[in-house]
Structure formats: C-alpha cells, structure tokens
N, C-alpha and C positions, 0 to 999 in steps of 0.2 A: 591588532583589534581583538577583543574579547567580547564574546554575547554572553550572557547567562542564561539559563535553561528557560525555554519557552515550551511550556506543556499543557496541551488543551485536550478535554475529553470532550469528546465527540459522541454523541447517540446516534445509530442509524447512518454511519459513514456512505456517503454516496446511495443513499437508499438502503442501505443493509440494515443488518439487525445488530442489537447490543451494542457494546461498549467498544470505541476505539481510543486509544491515548495517541495524540501526536505529537509527538517528540518535533519540534521545528529547529534543524538545525542551521539551514540558512534561509534568511527571508526573500522573498521573490525580487526584492529591490536589488538584494545582492547576488542575483544572479544576472544581473545587466543585461535583461531582455532575452537572456538564452533560455528561459525556463520560469517555472512558477512555482516549483517546492522542490525540497530536499528534507526529509524527514524519516525519522524510524517512528513505524507504526506499531504499538502494543494491541494486539485483538484481544478482547478477553474471552473467556471459554463460551460459546454456542453465541459467537460474535461473526461478524461478516462484512466486507466492503462489498456493498450495493454493484449490481450490473451496468456497468457505463463504459461510454465510448471517448476514444481520445483522438480528436479531430487536429491534424497539423502537428502533433507532439507526442512521444512515447514516453514507455515509463517501465523503467526496468524494478522488479521487485528482487532484494538479495535476502535469502531466508536464515535468520540469525539463529532464531530458537521456537522448539515447538514444533507441531505438524499440522499441516493444512492440506485444503482442496482448493487447487487454482482452476477457475471456469474459464476456459479460452474462448475466443472467438466464436468457433465452430461448435460450441456447447461441449466440447469434452471436458473431463473433469480427472485432474492429475495430482495425486497424493505429490507434496513438497514438504521438506524436511531442509535441516541446517545445510545451506552450502550450495541448494538450488537455487538457480538464477530462472527469474519467469519474466519473458519481454513482451510487450504491449507494442505491435506494431501502430504507427498512425492509421486512423482511421479504424480500428478495431474495437470491440468490445470486451471487457472481461469482469470478473470477480474472483474473490479470495474467501475463503470460508476456515473459521476455528472451530470445529466440532467436538473438540474434548471439553470435557466435563469440569478440569481441572485446571489445565495448562494454559497459558499463554502462547499466542502466536506473535512473535516478534519479527520483522523484516524492517528493510532500508527501501525507501521510495524514491525516486528521482523523477521528476516529471520536466522533461525538457522538448525544448522543440525540433521538431522532424529536419 
C-alpha cells in the first residue's frame, strides 16, 4: 500500500504558540490499536508544542533538523539538536520550543501505548 502525503498546518499545537506542520506518516487506524500518531513535525521559527501530559502512552521525539529546547516533566530545559532523542514516559508532561528566528525545528514523533 502507498499513502500520499497528509500534511496539516496546526496553529498552537497542544496549546503552544505559532505554527506546526504535521506530516502524518501513518494514520491511527494503521497503528492497529498500538498507538495514535506517527508523524514528522516541522515547528516554524518562534513556535512551540505546548505543555501537555501523556496518560497510558509514551512519545519519543527524534530531532532531524534545527535546534530547540525540550522542557521535561520536572521543568528542566535542555537544548536539543539533530540526532538527539527526547523520551516522554507515560504519565509525564513535556513541551518543545523552536526559539530560532529563521530556522525550522524538524523531528519525528511517535505516540504509542505504554
């Protein structure tokens, strides 16, 4: 099976600011109950994914391009860059920010069941 691109622009993703392009790779129904999202996320300059919690699921981010700030459950802020993996443990909160004025922050995100 081949799926065509499914790109959705979201303003204020998860209560964040600015614009995120969601490049949905596999729809939830094709994850067969094991998760709900697999996507490439492009955070535009000065944009963020808002602070949110994952209950009964986990979500790793794999940073592909750009630099950002990952905000972990304890509020710690860590600079992230290509090759870094940010793992969100079930029950924890997190957010990620692109503080760049000019460059996109691009990462893969997979929300799957704990």
